[in-house]
PAZAPA-4460 file (N, C-alpha, C; in steps of 0.05 Angstrom, whole numbers, plus 32768, in hexadecimal, padded with zeros to 4 digits):
% residues 248
    n_x    n_y    n_z   ca_x   ca_y   ca_z    c_x    c_y    c_z   seq   type   mol
   8107   83B2   79E6   810D   83AF   79C8   80F3   83BA   79B9     1      M     A
   80E0   83B3   79C6   80C2   83BB   79B3   80C4   83DA   79B7     2      K     A
   80C9   83E3   79D0   80C6   8402   79D3   80DC   840E   79C3     3      Y     A
   80F6   8405   79BE   810B   840F   79B0   8102   8410   7993     4      R     A
   80F6   83F9   7987   80ED   83FB   7969   80D7   8410   7965     5      S     A
   80C4   8414   7978   80B0   8428   7979   80BB   8444   7976     6      E     A
   80D1   8445   7986   80DB   8464   7986   80EC   8466   796C     7      V     A
   80F9   8456   7962   8105   8455   7946   80F5   845C   7930     8      L     A
   80DD   844C   7932   80C5   8451   791D   80BD   846C   791E     9      L     A
   80BB   8478   7937   80AD   8494   793B   80C1   84A5   792C    10      L     A
   80D8   84A3   7936   80EF   84B9   792D   80F0   84B4   790D    11      I     A
   80EB   849F   7905   80F0   849A   78E3   80D5   84A8   78D7    12      A     A
   80BF   84A2   78E1   80A7   84B0   78D6   80A7   84CD   78D8    13      L     A
   80AF   84D7   78EC   80B1   84F7   78F2   80C9   84FF   78DD    14      V     A
   80DD   84F2   78DD   80F5   84FA   78CB   80EA   84FB   78B0    15      G     A
   80DF   84E8   78A6   80D4   84E6   788A   80BF   8500   7884    16      L     A
   80AC   8504   789B   809B   851D   7893   80AD   8535   7892    17      A     A
   80BD   8536   78A5   80D1   8551   78A2   80DE   8553   7887    18      G     A
   80EA   853E   787C   80F8   853E   7865   80E6   8546   784E    19      V     A
   80CE   853C   784E   80B9   8541   7837   80AD   855E   783A    20      L     A
   80A7   8565   7853   80A2   8582   7854   80B7   8596   784D    21      F     A
   80D0   8590   7852   80E5   85A0   784B   80E7   85A0   782C    22      S     A
   80E5   8587   781D   80E8   8586   7803   80CE   8596   77F4    23      L     A
   80B8   8592   7803   80A3   85A4   77F5   80AB   85C0   77F3    24      R     A
   80B5   85CC   7809   80B9   85E8   780A   80D2   85F1   77F4    25      W     A
   80E7   85DB   77F5   80FE   85E1   77E2   80F3   85DE   77C5    26      A     A
   80E2   85CE   77BE   80D7   85C8   779F   80C4   85DB   779A    27      L     A
   80B1   85E2   77AB   809F   85F4   77A1   809A   860B   77B5    28      F     A
   80AE   8620   77B1   80AF   8638   77C1   8096   864A   77B8    29      P     A
   808E   864C   779D   807D   8660   7795   805E   865A   779B    30      G     A
   804D   866A   7790   802F   8669   779A   8020   8662   7780    31      S     A
   802F   865A   7768   801F   8657   7751   800B   863E   7756    32      E     A
   7FF6   863D   7747   7FE5   8626   774A   7FEE   860C   7743    33      L     A
   7FFD   8609   7732   800B   85F1   772E   801F   85E6   7741    34      H     A
   802D   85F8   774F   803D   85F1   7765   8030   85EC   777B    35      N     A
   8018   85F8   777F   8007   85F5   7798   7FFB   85D8   7798    36      E     A
   7FF4   85CF   7782   7FEA   85B3   7780   7FFE   859D   7788    37      M     A
   8018   85A1   777B   802B   858F   7787   8035   8591   77A4    38      W     A
   8033   85AE   77B0   803B   85B0   77C8   802A   85A5   77DD    39      R     A
   800D   85A6   77D5   7FFA   859C   77E8   7FFB   857B   77E6    40      F     A
   8001   8570   77CC   8002   8551   77CB   801C   8547   77DA    41      L     A
   8031   8556   77DA   8047   854F   77E5   8045   8552   7808    42      L     A
   803B   8569   780F   8032   856E   782A   801F   8554   7835    43      G     A
   800A   854D   7827   7FFA   853B   782E   8007   8520   7835    44      D     A
   801C   8518   7821   802B   8501   7828   803C   8505   783E    45      V     A
   8047   851A   7843   8059   8521   785B   8048   851C   7873    46      A     A
   802F   852B   7874   8020   8528   788C   8016   850A   788F    47      F     A
   8013   84FD   787D   800D   84DC   7881   8022   84D3   788F    48      L     A
   803B   84D6   7892   804F   84CA   78A3   804A   84D3   78BF    49      F     A
   8043   84EE   78C4   803B   84F9   78DF   8023   84E8   78E8    50      L     A
   8012   84E5   78D7   7FF7   84D9   78DF   7FFC   84BC   78EA    51      Q     A
   800B   84AC   78DB   8015   8491   78E1   8025   8492   78FD    52      V     A
   8034   84A3   7900   8047   84A5   7917   8030   84AC   7930    53      A     A
   8021   84BE   792F   800F   84C5   7946   7FFB   84AD   7949    54      I     A
   7FED   84A3   7938   7FDA   8491   793B   7FE8   8474   7943    55      V     A
   7FFB   846A   7930   8007   8451   7932   8015   844D   794C    56      T     A
   8028   8461   7952   803A   845F   7967   802E   846B   7983    57      V     A
   8029   8482   7981   8022   8491   799D   8004   8483   79A5    58      C     A
   7FF0   848B   7996   7FD5   8484   799D   7FD4   8464   79A2    59      I     A
   7FE0   8454   7992   7FDE   8436   7992   7FEB   8430   79AE    60      D     A
   8002   843E   79B7   8010   8436   79D0   7FFF   843D   79E2    61      R     A
   7FF2   8454   79E6   7FE0   845C   79FC   7FC9   8448   79FF    62      L     A
   7FBD   843E   79EA   7FA8   8429   79EA   7FB2   8411   79F7    63      M     A
   7FC7   8408   79EC   7FD3   83EF   79F7   7FD8   83F0   7A16    64      R     A
   7FE4   8408   7A20   7FE9   840B   7A3C   7FCF   840A   7A4B    65      A     A
   7FB8   8417   7A42   7F9F   8416   7A4E   7F95   83FA   7A51    66      R     A
   7F97   83EC   7A3B   7F8F   83CF   7A39   7F9E   83BE   7A4B    67      E     A
   7FB7   83C2   7A4F   7FC6   83B3   7A63   7FC0   83B9   7A80    68      R     A
   7FB9   83D1   7A85   7FAF   83D9   7A9F   7F92   83CA   7AA4    69      Q     A
   7F82   83CC   7A93   7F66   83BE   7A97   7F6B   83A0   7A9A    70      A     A
   7F7D   8395   7A88   7F84   8378   7A8B   7F90   8370   7AA6    71      T     A
   7FA2   8381   7AB2   7FB0   837F   7ACA   7F97   8380   7AE1    72      L     A
   7F87   8392   7ADE   7F73   8395   7AF0   7F60   837A   7AF7    73      R     A
   7F5A   8374   7ADC   7F49   8357   7AE0   7F59   833E   7AEA    74      K     A
   7F74   833D   7AE3   7F84   832D   7AEE   7F87   832C   7B0A    75      L     A
   7F88   8344   7B13   7F8B   8346   7B32   7F6F   833B   7B41    76      N     A
   7F5D   833F   7B34   7F40   8336   7B41   7F43   831A   7B43    77      M     A
   7F4D   8307   7B2C   7F50   82EB   7B30   7F65   82E5   7B42    78      V     A
   7F7B   82F5   7B45   7F8E   82EF   7B58   7F85   82F0   7B70    79      I     A
   7F74   8309   7B79   7F67   8308   7B90   7F57   82F5   7B99    80      G     A
   7F48   82E9   7B81   7F37   82D0   7B88   7F48   82BA   7B91    81      A     A
   7F60   82B6   7B87   7F72   829F   7B8F   7F79   82A5   7BAB    82      F     A
   7F86   82BB   7BB2   7F89   82C1   7BD1   7F74   82BD   7BE4    83      F     A
   7F5C   82C3   7BDE   7F42   82C0   7BED   7F40   82A4   7BF1    84      S     A
   7F40   8294   7BDD   7F38   8278   7BDC   7F4E   8267   7BE6    85      E     A
   7F67   826A   7BDF   7F7D   8256   7BE7   7F95   8263   7BF0    86      V     A
   7F9E   8278   7BE2   7FB8   8281   7BE8   7FBF   828D   7C04    87      G     A
   7FAC   829E   7C11   7FB6   82A8   7C28   7FB9   8291   7C3F    88      T     A
   7FA4   8281   7C40   7FA4   8269   7C52   7FBB   8257   7C4C    89      E     A
   7FC1   8252   7C33   7FD9   8240   7C2F   7FF4   8250   7C37    90      L     A
   7FF4   8266   7C30   800F   8274   7C35   800D   8277   7C57    91      L     A
   7FFB   8278   7C67   7FFE   827C   7C82   8005   8260   7C8D    92      K     A
   7FFB   8249   7C81   8002   822E   7C8B   8021   8227   7C83    93      R     A
   8029   8233   7C6B   8042   822B   7C61   805A   823B   7C73    94      L     A
   804F   8255   7C7B   8061   8268   7C88   8068   825A   7CA5    95      A     A
   8053   8246   7CAF   805A   823E   7CC7   8073   822A   7CCA    96      Q     A
   807A   8222   7CAE   8091   820D   7CAB   80A9   821F   7CA7    97      A     A
   80A9   8237   7CA2   80C0   8247   7C9A   80CF   824A   7CB4    98      D     A
   80E2   8240   7CB9   80F2   8245   7CD2   8100   825F   7CD4    99      Q     A
   8105   8270   7CC0   810C   828D   7CC0   80F3   829F   7CBE   100      N     A
   80DD   8295   7CC6   80C2   82AB   7CC4   80C4   82C3   7CD3   101      L     A
   80D7   82C1   7CE9   80D8   82D6   7CF9   80E3   82EE   7CEE   102      G     A
   80F3   82EC   7CD6   80FF   8300   7CC4   80EC   830E   7CB5   103      E     A
   80D4   8304   7CB2   80C0   830F   7CA0   80A7   831C   7CB0   104      L     A
   80AC   831B   7CCA   8093   8325   7CDD   8096   8346   7CDA   105      H     A
   80A9   834F   7CD9   80AA   836F   7CD7   80AC   8378   7CB5   106      K     A
   80BA   8366   7CA9   80BD   836D   7C8D   80A5   8370   7C7D   107      A     A
   8090   835D   7C81   8079   8358   7C73   805D   835E   7C84   108      L     A
   805F   8372   7C8F   8047   837C   7C9B   803D   8396   7C93   109      V     A
   802E   8395   7C76   8024   83B1   7C6D   8012   83BE   7C80   110      P     A
   8010   83DA   7C78   7FFE   83EA   7C87   7FF7   83FD   7C73   111      S     A
   7FE3   8410   7C7D   7FD7   8426   7C6E   7FEF   843A   7C69   112      N     A
   8005   843D   7C78   8019   844E   7C75   802D   8446   7C5F   113      A     A
   802E   842B   7C57   803E   8421   7C45   803D   8433   7C2A   114      W     A
   8053   8438   7C1A   8055   8443   7C00   8065   8430   7BF0   115      K     A
   806B   8438   7BD8   8077   8427   7BC5   8094   841F   7BD0   116      L     A
   80A1   8434   7BDA   80BA   842D   7BE4   80BA   8415   7BFA   117      A     A
   80A7   8415   7C09   80A3   8402   7C1B   809D   83E5   7C13   118      D     A
   808F   83E4   7BFD   8087   83CB   7BEE   80A4   83C1   7BE1   119      Y     A
   80B2   83D9   7BD4   80CB   83CE   7BC8   80DF   83C1   7BDD   120      N     A
   80DF   83CF   7BF4   80F5   83C4   7C0A   80EC   83A9   7C11   121      Q     A
   80CF   83A4   7C15   80C6   838B   7C1E   80CC   8375   7C06   122      A     A
   80C9   837F   7BEE   80D0   836D   7BD8   80F1   8364   7BDA   123      R     A
   80FE   8378   7BDC   8119   8373   7BDC   8125   8362   7BF6   124      A     A
   8113   8365   7C0D   811A   8352   7C22   810E   8337   7C1D   125      F     A
   80FC   8331   7C0D   80F0   8318   7C04   8107   830A   7BF4   126      L     A
   8110   8318   7BE2   8124   830C   7BCF   813F   8300   7BE0   127      V     A
   8145   8311   7BF5   815A   8304   7C07   8154   82F0   7C19   128      G     A
   813B   82EE   7C1D   8132   82DD   7C35   8135   82BD   7C2E   129      H     A
   813F   82AD   7C3C   8142   8292   7C39   8131   827F   7C49   130      H     A
   811D   8277   7C3D   8109   8267   7C4C   8115   824A   7C55   131      A     A
   8111   8245   7C6C   811D   8226   7C73   8107   8218   7C7B   132      V     A
   80FA   8207   7C6C   80DE   81FB   7C71   80E1   81DF   7C86   133      M     A
   80D6   81E1   7C9A   80D7   81C9   7CAB   80B9   81C0   7CAB   134      D     A
   80B2   81AC   7C98   8098   81A4   7C96   8089   8199   7CAC   135      L     A
   8097   818E   7CBE   808D   8186   7CD9   807D   819A   7CE9   136      S     A
   8085   81B4   7CE7   807A   81CB   7CF2   805D   81D5   7CE7   137      A     A
   8055   81C7   7CCF   803B   81D1   7CC3   8029   81B4   7CC1   138      C     A
   8015   81B8   7CBD   8001   81A4   7CBC   7FFB   819C   7C9F   139      D     A
   800F   8188   7C96   800E   8181   7C79   7FF5   8176   7C6F   140      L     A
   7FE8   8164   7C7D   7FCF   8155   7C76   7FBB   816C   7C72   141      E     A
   7FB7   8180   7C87   7FA3   8194   7C7F   7FA7   81A4   7C66   142      S     A
   7FC0   81A7   7C5E   7FC7   81B8   7C46   7FC2   81A2   7C31   143      I     A
   7FC8   8189   7C2F   7FC1   8179   7C1B   7FA5   8178   7C16   144      K     A
   7F93   8175   7C2B   7F76   8170   7C2A   7F6B   8190   7C1D   145      Q     A
   7F76   81A4   7C24   7F6D   81BD   7C1B   7F73   81BF   7BFF   146      R     A
   7F8C   81B8   7BF9   7F92   81B9   7BDA   7F81   81AA   7BC7   147      L     A
   7F7E   8190   7BCF   7F6E   817C   7BC5   7F50   818A   7BC0   148      I     A
   7F48   8195   7BD2   7F2B   81A1   7BD0   7F2C   81B9   7BBD   149      A     A
   7F3F   81C6   7BBD   7F42   81DC   7BAA   7F4C   81D8   7B8E   150      E     A
   7F51   81BC   7B86   7F5D   81B3   7B6F   7F4A   81BD   7B57   151      K     A
   7F31   81BD   7B57   7F23   81C7   7B40   7F28   81E5   7B3D   152      R     A
   7F26   81F3   7B53   7F2A   8214   7B52   7F47   8215   7B42   153      F     A
   7F59   8209   7B4D   7F78   820B   7B43   7F77   8208   7B27   154      M     A
   7F6B   81F3   7B1D   7F6D   81E7   7B01   7F5E   81FF   7AEF   155      L     A
   7F4B   820A   7AF8   7F3B   821F   7AE8   7F4D   8239   7AE4   156      S     A
   7F60   823E   7AFB   7F71   8254   7AF9   7F84   824F   7AE3   157      L     A
   7F92   8236   7AE3   7FA4   822F   7AD0   7F9B   822D   7AB2   158      L     A
   7F80   822C   7AB1   7F74   8229   7A97   7F6D   8248   7A8E   159      G     A
   7F73   825D   7AA0   7F70   8276   7A98   7F87   8283   7A89   160      N     A
   7F84   8285   7A70   7F9D   828D   7A5F   7FA7   82AA   7A67   161      Q     A
   7F97   82BC   7A6C   7FA1   82D6   7A76   7FB4   82D3   7A8E   162      A     A
   7FAA   82C1   7A9F   7FBD   82BE   7AB9   7FD4   82B3   7AB1   163      L     A
   7FD6   82A2   7AA4   7FF0   8295   7A9C   8003   82A6   7A8F   164      L     A
   7FF9   82BE   7A82   8007   82D1   7A77   8016   82E3   7A8E   165      E     A
   8009   82E2   7AA4   8017   82ED   7ABE   802D   82DC   7AC9   166      H     A
   8045   82DB   7AC0   805C   82CC   7AC2   805A   82C2   7AE4   167      E     A
   805D   82D7   7AF0   8064   82D2   7B0C   804E   82C1   7B1A   168      A     A
   8036   82CB   7B14   801F   82BC   7B23   801C   82A1   7B14   169      F     A
   8021   829E   7AFA   8020   8282   7AF1   8035   8272   7AF9   170      A     A
   804A   827A   7B02   805D   8269   7B13   8056   8264   7B2B   171      E     A
   804A   8272   7B3B   803A   826C   7B54   8028   8259   7B50   172      L     A
   8017   8259   7B3B   8000   8244   7B38   800E   8227   7B36   173      L     A
   8020   822A   7B24   802E   820F   7B1E   803C   8204   7B37   174      W     A
   8047   8216   7B46   8056   820D   7B5F   8043   8200   7B74   175      A     A
   802D   820F   7B77   8017   8206   7B89   800A   81EE   7B81   176      V     A
   8003   81EB   7B64   7FF7   81D1   7B5B   800B   81BA   7B5D   177      T     A
   8024   81BF   7B59   8036   81A8   7B5C   8039   81A0   7B78   178      H     A
   8036   81B1   7B89   803A   81AB   7BA8   8021   8199   7BAD   179      L     A
   8006   81A0   7BA4   7FF3   8196   7BA7   7FF0   8177   7B9C   180      A     A
   8000   8173   7B86   8002   815B   7B79   8014   8149   7B8A   181      E     A
   802A   8155   7B93   803D   8142   7BA3   802D   813A   7BBC   182      E     A
   801F   814B   7BCA   8014   8141   7BE3   7FFB   812D   7BDF   183      L     A
   7FEB   8132   7BC7   7FD7   8121   7BC0   7FE4   8104   7BB9   184      A     A
   7FFB   8103   7BB0   8004   80E8   7BA6   8010   80D8   7BBC   185      A     A
   800F   80E0   7BD4   801A   80D3   7BEB   7FFF   80CB   7BFC   186      R     A
   7FFF   80AF   7C01   7FE6   80A6   7C0E   7FE6   80B0   7C2C   187      S     A
   8002   80B5   7C37   8006   80BB   7C52   801D   80CF   7C52   188      S     A
   8019   80DF   7C65   802C   80F9   7C67   803B   80F1   7C83   189      L     A
   8036   80DD   7C8E   8044   80D8   7CA8   8058   80C0   7CA3   190      V     A
   806D   80C3   7CB1   8086   80B1   7CAD   8092   80AF   7C96   191      G     A
   8093   80C4   7C87   80A0   80C4   7C6B   80C1   80C2   7C6E   192      M     A
   80CE   80B7   7C5B   80E9   80BB   7C5D   80F7   80D1   7C5C   193      P     A
   810F   80D8   7C67   811E   80F3   7C69   8121   80FD   7C4A   194      P     A
   8127   80EF   7C36   812B   80FA   7C1C   810F   8101   7C11   195      N     A
   80F7   80F6   7C18   80DE   80FD   7C10   80D6   8117   7C1D   196      D     A
   80DA   8118   7C36   80D7   8134   7C41   80E4   8149   7C3A   197      V     A
   80FC   8145   7C34   8111   8159   7C27   8104   8163   7C09   198      A     A
   80FA   814C   7BFD   80F0   8154   7BE6   80D7   8167   7BE5   199      H     A
   80C6   815F   7BF7   80A8   8170   7BFA   80B3   8189   7C06   200      L     A
   80C7   818A   7C18   80CD   81A8   7C22   80D8   81B9   7C09   201      A     A
   80E4   81AF   7BF6   80EF   81C1   7BDA   80D6   81CA   7BD1   202      I     A
   80C0   81B6   7BCB   80A6   81C0   7BBB   8099   81D6   7BCC   203      D     A
   8097   81D1   7BE8   8087   81E3   7BFD   8097   81FD   7BF6   204      A     A
   80B3   81FF   7BF9   80C1   8217   7BF9   80BC   8226   7BE1   205      R     A
   80B9   8219   7BC9   80B6   8227   7BB0   809B   8234   7BB0   206      R     A
   8088   8223   7BB9   806A   8230   7BB7   8069   8246   7BCA   207      A     A
   8074   8243   7BE5   8077   8257   7BFD   8086   8275   7BF2   208      Y     A
   8098   8270   7BE1   80AA   8285   7BD8   8096   8296   7BC4   209      T     A
   808F   8286   7BAF   807A   8298   7B9D   8062   82A2   7BA9   210      H     A
   8057   8295   7BBD   8043   829F   7BCD   8048   82B8   7BDA   211      L     A
   805F   82BC   7BE6   8068   82D2   7BF6   806A   82EA   7BE2   212      C     A
   8079   82E7   7BCC   8079   82FD   7BBA   805F   8306   7BAF   213      S     A
   804D   82F3   7BA5   8037   82FA   7B99   8024   8305   7BAE   214      Q     A
   8023   82FF   7BC5   8013   830A   7BDA   801A   8326   7BDD   215      W     A
   8034   832C   7BDC   803C   834A   7BE3   8032   835B   7BC9   216      L     A
   8033   8353   7BB1   8026   8360   7B9C   800D   8364   7B9D   217      D     A
   7FFC   8350   7BA7   7FDF   8352   7BAE   7FD7   8367   7BBE   218      Y     A
   7FE6   8362   7BD4   7FDF   8377   7BEC   7FE2   8394   7BE1   219      V     A
   7FF7   8395   7BD2   8000   83B3   7BC6   7FE4   83B9   7BB4   220      R     A
   7FE0   83A9   7BA4   7FC5   83B0   7B93   7FAF   83B7   7BA1   221      H     A
   7FA8   83A8   7BB7   7F91   83B0   7BC8   7F93   83C8   7BD5   222      L     A
   7FA9   83CF   7BDE   7FAD   83ED   7BEA   7FA8   8400   7BD5   223      Q     A
   7FAD   83FB   7BBF   7FAA   8414   7BA9   7F8D   8414   7B9F   224      T     A
   7F82   83FB   7B9F   7F67   83FB   7B8D   7F51   83F4   7BA2   225      D     A
   7F54   83E5   7BB5   7F40   83D9   7BC5   7F48   83DD   7BE3   226      Y     A
   7F48   83F5   7BED   7F4E   83F6   7C09   7F41   83E5   7C1E   227      P     A
   7F27   83DD   7C1B   7F13   83CD   7C2C   7F21   83B3   7C2E   228      F     A
   7F28   83A7   7C17   7F34   838F   7C12   7F50   838F   7C21   229      L     A
   7F5E   83A4   7C1D   7F7A   83A5   7C2B   7F7B   83A4   7C46   230      F     A
   7F62   83B0   7C51   7F60   83B2   7C6D   7F5D   8393   7C7A   231      S     A
   7F51   8382   7C6B   7F4E   8367   7C74   7F68   8357   7C6F   232      L     A
   7F74   835C   7C59   7F8E   8351   7C54   7FA2   8355   7C69   233      A     A
   7FA1   836A   7C72   7FB5   8377   7C87   7FAD   836A   7CA4   234      V     A
   7F94   8366   7CA9   7F8A   835B   7CC0   7F8C   833D   7CC1   235      R     A
   7F92   8330   7CAA   7F95   8313   7CA6   7FB0   830C   7C9C   236      T     A
   7FC4   831E   7CA0   7FDD   831B   7C97   7FEB   82FF   7C9F   237      N     A
   7FF2   82EE   7C8B   7FFD   82D3   7C93   8018   82D6   7CA1   238      P     A
   8024   82EE   7C9F   8042   82F3   7CAC   8040   8301   7CC4   239      F     A
   8029   830A   7CCE   8026   8318   7CE6   801C   8307   7CFC   240      D     A
   802B   8300   7D11   8021   82EC   7D25   800D   82F8   7D35   241      P     A
   8005   8312   7D35   7FF4   8323   7D46   7FD9   8328   7D32   242      E     A
   7FDB   8321   7D1A   7FC5   8328   7D08   7FAB   831B   7D15   243      A     A
   7F95   832F   7D12   7F7C   8325   7D1B   7F66   8333   7D0B   244      D     A
   7F51   8324   7CFF   7F3C   832F   7CEE   7F2B   8343   7CFB   245      A     A
   7F26   833D   7D16   7F17   834B   7D25   7F24   8367   7D25   246      V     A
   7F0F   837B   7D22   7F16   8399   7D24   7F0F   83A0   7D40   247      V     A
   7F24   83AC   7D4F   7F25   83B4   7D6B   7F21   83D2   7D6E   248      Y     A
***
């Protein structure tokens, strides 16, 4: 909608300039001194519309695009800190509870050969993936203790206004924070009633789904801007059972 309004404004400004230029030549075709004065005055007014069109619409749009790129670059640095501190390990532990994890082994193993089409295909696969969480297959207590230890870090991210404007990552933060609160609220994670286990499974699946999606975007960003970090992300891929940080 905003792009359409800018285009309409640009067309209107250029159109007004064209009308005034045409009117100038129609009203003052001669070269007499008194005609020249009015011709230049009308021409200056006409050029004013072109100047507004060029500066306000074109240049301003270019500046906003560059500003968005700079902001996104800074956001990706913070998102990288999240995955280094919490995200990658949490994703690996939650993936152990996904009974359909085998479907992701081949779909989410990026390499240097991956192009944009490969990431789009992987994202499409993620959208269609249905995670079935069996929490008995993962160590809930260790997840609980890790999230409690990282509570201050998570709250600092939630206080970052720029990150909250990144809607997808904000949803991830809320999902992980909620899972942490649910786990912390229980004195024991052993012998829980079936309904309570089912409730936690829903919270875990929500966090896991958001983590998968954002991890894929994060890895794509690393491949483009930070190849050396991309190499480590590939070697520690939480979806690859053969992943090994050691370089052979």
